[in-house]
C-alpha positions in Angstrom: -70.3 -70.0 -88.4 -73.7 -71.6 -87.7 -75.6 -71.8 -91.1 -78.5 -73.4 -91.5 -80.6 -72.4 -94.7 -83.4 -73.1 -96.9 -84.2 -71.1 -99.9 -87.8 -72.4 -100.0 -88.3 -71.8 -96.3 -86.0 -68.7 -96.0 -84.6 -69.9 -92.9 -80.9 -68.7 -92.4 -78.9 -68.1 -89.2 -75.5 -66.8 -89.4 -73.9 -65.4 -86.2 -72.9 -62.1 -85.6 -69.0 -63.2 -84.9 -69.0 -65.3 -88.2 -70.1 -62.1 -90.2 -67.5 -59.8 -88.1 -64.8 -62.3 -89.3 -66.2 -62.0 -92.8 -66.2 -58.3 -92.9 -62.7 -58.2 -91.5 -61.3 -60.7 -94.0 -63.0 -58.7 -96.9 -61.5 -55.2 -95.4 -58.2 -56.7 -95.1 -58.2 -57.9 -98.5 -59.4 -54.6 -100.1 -56.8 -52.9 -98.2 -54.1 -55.2 -99.3 -55.3 -54.5 -103.0 -55.5 -51.1 -102.6 -59.5 -51.1 -103.1 -61.7 -48.5 -102.0 -65.0 -49.0 -99.7 -67.4 -47.3 -102.4 -71.3 -46.8 -101.2 -72.4 -49.2 -104.0 -70.0 -51.8 -102.9 -71.3 -51.7 -99.5 -74.7 -51.6 -100.4 -73.9 -55.1 -102.4 -71.7 -56.4 -99.6 -74.6 -55.7 -96.9 -77.3 -57.2 -99.0 -75.2 -60.3 -99.9 -74.5 -60.6 -95.9 -78.3 -60.5 -95.2 -80.0 -61.8 -98.3 -80.9 -65.4 -99.0 -78.6 -68.2 -99.2 -77.3 -69.1 -102.8 -77.8 -65.9 -104.3 -77.2 -65.5 -108.4 -75.8 -62.3 -109.5 -79.1 -61.6 -110.9 -80.9 -62.2 -107.7 -78.6 -59.8 -105.9 -79.0 -57.0 -108.7 -82.5 -57.2 -108.0 -82.4 -56.8 -104.4 -79.6 -53.8 -104.6 -81.5 -52.2 -107.2 -84.6 -51.8 -104.8 -82.3 -49.3 -103.1 -79.9 -47.9 -105.7 -81.4 -48.0 -109.4 -78.1 -47.0 -110.3 -76.0 -50.1 -109.7 -75.2 -52.1 -112.7 -74.8 -55.8 -113.4 -70.8 -55.4 -113.9 -70.5 -53.6 -110.6 -72.6 -56.4 -108.7 -70.6 -59.1 -111.0 -67.2 -57.7 -109.9 -68.2 -57.1 -106.2 -69.6 -61.0 -105.9 -65.9 -62.0 -107.6 -64.1 -60.0 -105.2 -66.2 -61.6 -102.3 -65.2 -65.0 -103.6 -61.4 -64.0 -104.3 -61.0 -63.1 -100.4 -63.0 -66.2 -99.3 -65.8 -64.3 -98.0 -68.2 -66.2 -100.6 -68.1 -69.6 -102.3 -69.3 -69.8 -105.7 -71.6 -72.7 -106.3 -72.8 -74.4 -109.4 -75.8 -76.9 -109.2 -75.9 -78.1 -112.6 -78.4 -75.6 -113.9 -75.9 -73.1 -115.6 -76.2 -70.4 -113.0 -73.2 -69.7 -110.6 -75.0 -68.9 -106.9 -72.9 -67.6 -104.0 -73.2 -68.2 -100.6 -71.3 -67.0 -97.3 -68.1 -68.8 -96.5 -65.8 -69.0 -94.0 -63.0 -71.6 -93.0 -64.3 -71.8 -89.4 -67.8 -72.8 -90.3 -69.3 -76.4 -90.4 -69.3 -78.0 -93.5 -72.6 -78.5 -94.9 -74.0 -80.3 -98.3 -76.8 -79.8 -100.4 -80.1 -81.3 -101.5 -81.4 -79.6 -104.9 -84.8 -79.9 -106.5 -84.7 -80.4 -110.1 -88.1 -79.4 -110.7 -88.4 -76.0 -108.5 -84.9 -75.4 -107.8 -84.9 -75.2 -104.1 -81.7 -75.5 -102.4 -81.6 -77.2 -99.0 -78.8 -76.9 -96.8 -78.0 -79.7 -94.3 -75.4 -81.3 -91.7 -75.2 -85.0 -91.3 -72.2 -86.2 -89.0 -72.8 -89.8 -90.2 -72.1 -88.7 -93.9 -69.1 -87.0 -92.7 -67.7 -90.0 -90.8 -68.6 -92.1 -93.4 -66.5 -90.3 -96.3 -63.8 -90.0 -93.7 -63.7 -93.9 -93.0 -63.7 -94.5 -97.1 -61.0 -92.1 -97.4 -58.9 -93.8 -94.6 -59.6 -97.1 -95.8 -57.8 -96.0 -99.2 -55.0 -94.1 -97.4 -56.5 -91.0 -99.2 -56.3 -87.6 -97.6 -59.4 -85.5 -98.2 -58.6 -81.9 -98.8 -62.0 -80.7 -99.7 -65.4 -82.2 -100.7 -68.7 -81.2 -101.7 -72.2 -83.3 -101.4 -74.9 -82.3 -103.6 -77.9 -84.8 -104.0 -80.5 -84.0 -106.7 -84.0 -84.9 -106.8 -87.7 -83.7 -106.1 -88.5 -81.9 -103.2 -91.7 -82.5 -100.9 -93.7 -79.6 -102.2 -93.0 -80.5 -105.8 -94.2 -84.2 -105.1 -97.1 -83.1 -103.3 -98.0 -80.5 -106.3 -97.5 -83.5 -108.5 -99.7 -86.0 -106.8 -102.4 -83.3 -106.1 -102.3 -82.6 -110.1 -102.8 -86.2 -110.8 -105.6 -86.8 -108.0 -103.5 -89.3 -106.3 -103.6 -89.0 -102.2 
């Protein structure tokens, strides 16, 4: 799945084949568990699939309530947990106490995150040199990596520019 995303810029591309694969995975999982596809659950799933990357439960709740005021927090929470259980969503925690969810797919390209500690912006990126270096280090120590995550925390360009402008520094 080609995923390129930046919450601040809302740039996202998820190809249709990957979305179809995720929907099929969800349907198979629900059938196996004997779960029904309710109108509320479909709205939550569709909103999550088309929404911003790294959605919190509250973000998703706000989005779905724009279409159906009757959907409660618990319904959104249970649906996101269902998506994570079946491998359609990944839960991420970026050190601010919130759980965020992003689309997941085993066939997707691995990506890493830059997290602004000032405004909370999360930027996804792919860098083959980082991946190669990690593999080289693991091989050097005879270590087989089964999974990893790479998160870098700092201050984004927008926040640095705002701080510079406020202090009169050019």
